[in-house]
C-alpha positions as CSV (number, residue, x, y, z in Angstrom):
1,M,156.9,-34.7,-52.5
2,F,155.0,-34.9,-49.2
3,G,154.4,-31.1,-49.2
4,Q,153.3,-31.1,-52.8
5,G,150.8,-33.9,-52.2
6,L,149.4,-32.1,-49.2
7,F,149.1,-28.9,-51.3
8,E,147.3,-30.8,-54.0
9,E,145.0,-32.5,-51.4
10,L,144.1,-29.1,-50.0
11,L,143.3,-27.8,-53.5
12,R,141.0,-30.8,-54.1
13,V,139.2,-30.3,-50.7
14,N,138.7,-26.6,-51.4
15,A,137.4,-27.3,-54.9
16,D,134.9,-29.8,-53.5
17,M,133.8,-27.3,-50.9
18,I,133.3,-24.6,-53.5
19,R,131.3,-27.0,-55.7
20,K,129.1,-28.0,-52.7
21,S,128.5,-24.4,-51.8
22,I,127.6,-23.5,-55.4
23,S,125.3,-26.6,-55.5
24,N,123.6,-25.6,-52.2
25,L,123.1,-22.1,-53.4
26,F,121.6,-23.3,-56.6
27,V,119.2,-25.6,-54.7
28,A,118.3,-22.8,-52.3
29,L,117.5,-20.5,-55.3
30,L,115.3,-23.3,-56.8
31,V,113.4,-23.7,-53.5
32,F,112.9,-20.0,-53.2
33,A,111.6,-19.7,-56.8
34,A,109.3,-22.7,-56.3
35,S,107.9,-21.1,-53.1
36,Q,107.1,-17.9,-55.0
37,I,105.3,-19.8,-57.8
38,I,103.3,-21.8,-55.2
39,T,102.4,-18.6,-53.3
40,T,101.3,-16.9,-56.5
41,Q,99.2,-19.9,-57.6
42,V,97.6,-20.3,-54.2
43,F,97.0,-16.7,-53.2
44,G,97.4,-14.9,-56.5
45,A,100.2,-13.0,-54.8
46,E,102.4,-10.3,-56.3
47,P,105.4,-8.5,-54.6
48,D,104.2,-6.4,-51.7
49,N,105.2,-3.1,-53.3
50,I,102.9,-3.7,-56.4
51,S,99.3,-2.5,-56.1
52,F,96.5,-5.1,-56.4
53,D,95.5,-5.6,-60.0
54,Y,92.0,-4.2,-60.7
55,K,92.1,-4.6,-64.5
56,D,89.3,-7.2,-64.6
57,Y,87.1,-5.2,-62.4
58,A,87.9,-2.0,-64.3
59,K,86.8,-3.7,-67.5
60,V,83.5,-4.7,-65.9
61,L,82.7,-1.2,-64.7
62,K,83.7,0.4,-68.0
63,S,81.7,-2.1,-70.0
64,Y,78.5,-2.4,-68.0
65,V,78.1,0.8,-65.9
66,N,77.2,4.1,-67.5
67,D,78.0,7.6,-66.5
68,T,75.0,7.9,-64.2
69,G,75.9,4.7,-62.3
70,M,73.3,2.5,-63.9
71,V,74.2,-1.2,-64.6
72,D,73.4,-3.4,-67.5
73,Y,72.8,-6.5,-65.5
74,R,71.4,-8.5,-68.4
75,K,74.7,-8.1,-70.4
76,L,76.9,-8.6,-67.4
77,K,75.1,-11.9,-66.6
78,A,75.7,-13.0,-70.2
79,K,79.4,-12.2,-70.0
80,P,80.6,-12.5,-66.4
81,K,84.1,-13.7,-67.2
82,E,86.0,-10.6,-65.9
83,L,83.7,-10.2,-62.9
84,N,84.2,-13.9,-62.0
85,A,88.0,-13.5,-62.5
86,F,88.1,-10.5,-60.1
87,V,86.0,-12.3,-57.5
88,T,88.4,-15.3,-57.7
89,A,91.4,-12.9,-57.3
90,I,90.1,-11.4,-54.1
91,A,89.3,-14.8,-52.8
92,K,92.9,-15.9,-53.2
93,L,94.6,-12.7,-52.1
94,D,97.2,-13.2,-49.4
95,P,96.0,-11.4,-46.2
96,K,99.7,-10.9,-45.1
97,R,100.2,-8.8,-48.2
98,V,97.1,-6.7,-47.4
99,A,98.3,-6.1,-43.9
100,K,101.3,-4.2,-45.4
101,W,99.1,-1.9,-47.4
102,S,98.4,1.8,-46.5
103,E,95.0,2.7,-45.1
104,K,93.9,4.2,-48.4
105,E,94.8,1.0,-50.2
106,K,92.8,-1.0,-47.8
107,I,89.7,1.3,-48.0
108,A,89.9,1.2,-51.8
109,F,90.2,-2.6,-51.8
110,W,87.2,-3.1,-49.5
111,L,85.0,-0.7,-51.4
112,N,85.8,-2.5,-54.6
113,A,85.2,-5.8,-52.9
114,Y,81.8,-4.7,-51.5
115,N,80.6,-3.3,-54.8
116,S,81.9,-6.2,-57.0
117,L,80.3,-8.8,-54.7
118,T,77.0,-6.9,-54.9
119,L,77.2,-7.1,-58.7
120,K,78.0,-10.8,-58.3
121,V,75.0,-11.5,-56.1
122,I,72.7,-9.6,-58.4
123,I,73.7,-11.5,-61.6
124,D,73.6,-14.8,-59.7
125,N,70.0,-14.1,-59.0
126,Y,69.0,-12.2,-62.2
127,P,66.3,-11.8,-63.2
128,I,65.3,-11.3,-59.6
129,K,62.4,-13.5,-58.5
130,S,60.1,-11.6,-56.2
131,S,58.4,-12.9,-53.0
132,F,54.7,-12.3,-52.5
133,F,55.2,-11.0,-49.0
134,K,58.3,-8.9,-49.7
135,S,56.6,-7.4,-52.7
136,R,54.1,-5.8,-50.3
137,V,57.0,-3.7,-48.9
138,Y,59.7,-3.6,-51.6
139,P,59.8,-3.3,-55.4
140,K,59.7,-6.6,-57.3
141,N,63.0,-5.8,-59.0
142,S,64.9,-5.1,-55.8
143,I,67.9,-6.6,-54.0
144,R,65.7,-6.8,-51.0
145,Q,63.9,-9.7,-52.7
146,I,67.1,-11.8,-52.5
147,S,66.9,-13.8,-49.2
148,G,69.8,-13.3,-46.9
149,V,71.6,-11.1,-49.3
150,W,73.6,-9.2,-46.7
151,T,73.6,-11.7,-43.8
152,K,73.7,-15.3,-45.2
153,K,75.2,-15.3,-48.6
154,K,78.9,-15.7,-48.2
155,F,81.9,-15.1,-50.5
156,M,85.5,-16.0,-50.2
157,V,87.7,-13.0,-49.5
158,M,91.4,-13.6,-48.7
159,G,90.6,-17.2,-47.9
160,K,87.7,-16.4,-45.5
161,K,84.0,-16.7,-46.0
162,L,82.4,-13.2,-45.6
163,T,79.0,-11.7,-46.1
164,I,78.6,-8.4,-47.8
165,G,77.1,-7.1,-44.6
166,H,80.2,-8.1,-42.7
167,I,82.4,-6.2,-45.1
168,E,80.3,-3.1,-44.6
169,H,79.7,-3.2,-40.8
170,E,82.7,-5.1,-39.4
171,I,85.4,-3.9,-41.8
172,L,84.7,-0.7,-43.6
173,R,82.6,1.0,-40.9
174,K,84.5,-0.5,-37.9
175,N,88.1,-0.2,-39.0
176,F,88.3,3.1,-40.8
177,K,87.4,6.7,-39.8
178,E,86.0,7.6,-43.2
179,P,82.3,8.5,-43.3
180,A,82.5,9.1,-47.1
181,I,82.5,5.4,-47.6
182,H,78.7,5.8,-47.4
183,M,78.9,7.8,-50.6
184,A,80.8,4.9,-52.3
185,M,79.2,1.6,-51.2
186,V,76.4,0.7,-53.7
187,C,73.7,-1.7,-52.6
188,A,72.2,-2.0,-56.1
189,A,69.3,0.4,-55.4
190,M,68.2,3.6,-57.0
191,S,68.6,5.5,-53.7
192,C,72.1,4.3,-53.2
193,P,75.1,6.4,-54.3
194,P,75.8,6.0,-58.0
195,L,78.1,3.1,-58.9
196,R,81.4,4.6,-60.1
197,N,82.5,3.2,-63.5
198,E,86.1,2.9,-62.4
199,P,87.6,1.1,-59.4
200,Y,88.6,3.0,-56.3
201,S,92.4,3.4,-55.9
202,A,94.6,4.6,-53.1
203,E,96.2,7.3,-55.4
204,K,92.8,8.9,-56.2
205,L,90.7,7.9,-53.2
206,D,90.3,11.4,-51.7
207,L,89.3,12.9,-55.1
208,Q,87.0,9.9,-55.8
209,L,85.2,10.1,-52.5
210,A,84.8,13.9,-52.7
211,D,83.4,13.5,-56.2
212,Q,81.0,10.7,-55.1
213,S,79.8,13.0,-52.2
214,K,79.1,15.9,-54.6
215,K,77.3,13.6,-57.0
216,F,75.2,12.1,-54.2
217,L,74.2,15.5,-52.8
218,S,73.4,17.0,-56.2
219,D,70.7,14.4,-56.8
220,P,67.3,15.8,-55.7
221,K,66.2,12.3,-54.9
222,K,68.9,12.1,-52.2
223,F,69.2,15.7,-51.1
224,K,67.1,18.9,-51.6
225,V,66.5,22.1,-49.7
226,G,63.6,24.6,-49.5
227,N,61.1,26.3,-47.2
228,N,63.6,26.1,-44.3
229,T,63.7,22.3,-44.6
230,L,66.5,20.0,-45.5
231,H,65.4,16.8,-47.2
232,L,68.1,14.2,-46.6
233,S,68.7,10.6,-47.7
234,P,67.9,8.1,-45.0
235,I,71.6,6.9,-45.4
236,L,72.5,10.1,-43.5
237,K,70.2,9.0,-40.7
238,W,71.1,5.3,-40.6
239,F,74.8,5.9,-40.3
240,A,74.8,9.3,-38.7
241,K,77.2,8.3,-35.9
242,D,79.9,7.5,-38.5
243,F,80.1,11.2,-39.4
244,L,81.3,12.0,-35.9
245,K,84.6,10.2,-36.6
246,T,86.0,13.1,-38.6
247,D,83.8,15.9,-37.5
248,D,85.3,19.3,-37.2
249,K,83.3,20.7,-34.4
250,G,84.9,24.1,-34.6
251,K,83.4,24.9,-38.0
252,D,79.9,25.6,-39.4
253,S,77.8,25.6,-36.3
254,F,74.2,24.9,-37.0
255,A,71.6,26.4,-34.7
256,G,69.7,23.8,-32.6
257,Y,71.8,20.9,-33.7
258,K,74.7,19.0,-32.1
259,G,76.2,15.6,-32.0
260,E,75.4,13.3,-34.9
261,K,73.1,15.6,-36.8
262,A,75.5,18.5,-36.6
263,A,78.3,16.2,-37.9
264,V,76.2,15.2,-40.8
265,L,75.3,18.8,-41.7
266,R,79.0,19.8,-41.5
267,F,79.9,16.9,-43.8
268,I,77.1,17.9,-46.2
269,V,78.0,21.6,-46.5
270,K,81.6,20.7,-47.6
271,H,80.2,19.0,-50.7
272,L,77.2,21.1,-51.7
273,K,76.8,23.1,-54.8
274,E,76.9,26.9,-54.3
275,D,73.3,27.2,-55.2
276,D,72.3,24.8,-52.4
277,K,74.6,26.4,-49.8
278,K,72.8,29.7,-50.0
279,W,69.7,28.1,-48.7
280,L,71.3,27.0,-45.5
281,N,70.7,29.1,-42.5
282,Y,73.3,28.6,-39.7
283,K,71.6,30.9,-37.2
284,Q,68.0,29.5,-37.5
285,R,67.1,25.9,-36.8
286,Q,66.1,24.2,-40.0
287,K,63.8,21.3,-40.2
288,I,65.2,17.9,-41.3
289,K,63.0,15.4,-43.2
290,Y,64.2,12.1,-44.6
291,L,63.3,11.2,-48.2
292,K,61.7,7.8,-49.0
293,Y,64.3,5.2,-50.0
294,D,63.8,3.7,-53.4
295,W,64.9,0.1,-53.4
296,S,64.3,-0.4,-57.1
297,L,67.3,-2.0,-58.9
298,N,69.8,0.4,-60.3
299,E,69.4,-1.2,-63.8
300,Q,69.8,0.3,-67.2
301,H,66.7,-0.1,-69.3
302,K,66.5,-0.7,-73.0
303,K,65.7,2.3,-75.1
304,T,62.4,2.1,-76.8
305,K,62.7,2.1,-80.6
306,R,60.6,4.7,-82.4
């Protein structure tokens, strides 16, 4: 009888231990699930292996940006729901998640952030009110009329307050060796690169940047050749040193040029149309002149009814 009682007691103790283990496991699962819900609500987080969701931003670009990169700011201001949703999403994004992304994912994200926040600052100030003094230098319908647009106006990105200028100079230019970003960042001006009507993505980034470069250099307002003179966009002067980062010094030597200017010319030649390439003379120094920068707003205009 004593042995049987001991056996029964052992069974009871083991059963209690099993129940407690199951109970503890259940509690642990509940805590884990709750933490995931809280993380998602606070940071808008998804599993690390899932790309960031650009669907709201994609809808904005598809709806309000045409094939030439012009923006319908009037309609976007009237219906900003998707743009505001995307701006909120990048504000809540968990930086720990971004740290695990590939370099291309990061470049694509920051390009989309820069361009979307530029759209946001325009519609927040649309129609743009011009300053008497600034209008002596810049067009009345220009982003340059918005005070502190790149240095003072701040937006939440991954829980931090950042300016658009900080994103450009301290993140995209500083952290990545990719000069083609200058063919993709759009400052809402006519002399900027055209705004692409799709988001940038890691999977297509190389093709998208190459396409942007070709489009930029096929616009005579940004690049043209003739009479032994290259007429370049001022962008290629302002940020010339960035083109040294990936410069292939062993190819396409241009007579009389080295350093930054040579790097810019070697970048250009990779993306020129064949008709423009034939004007380049590698053995004779060609003059370089910089075109006037048009700061007018990259805005779609209503078609006049006949």
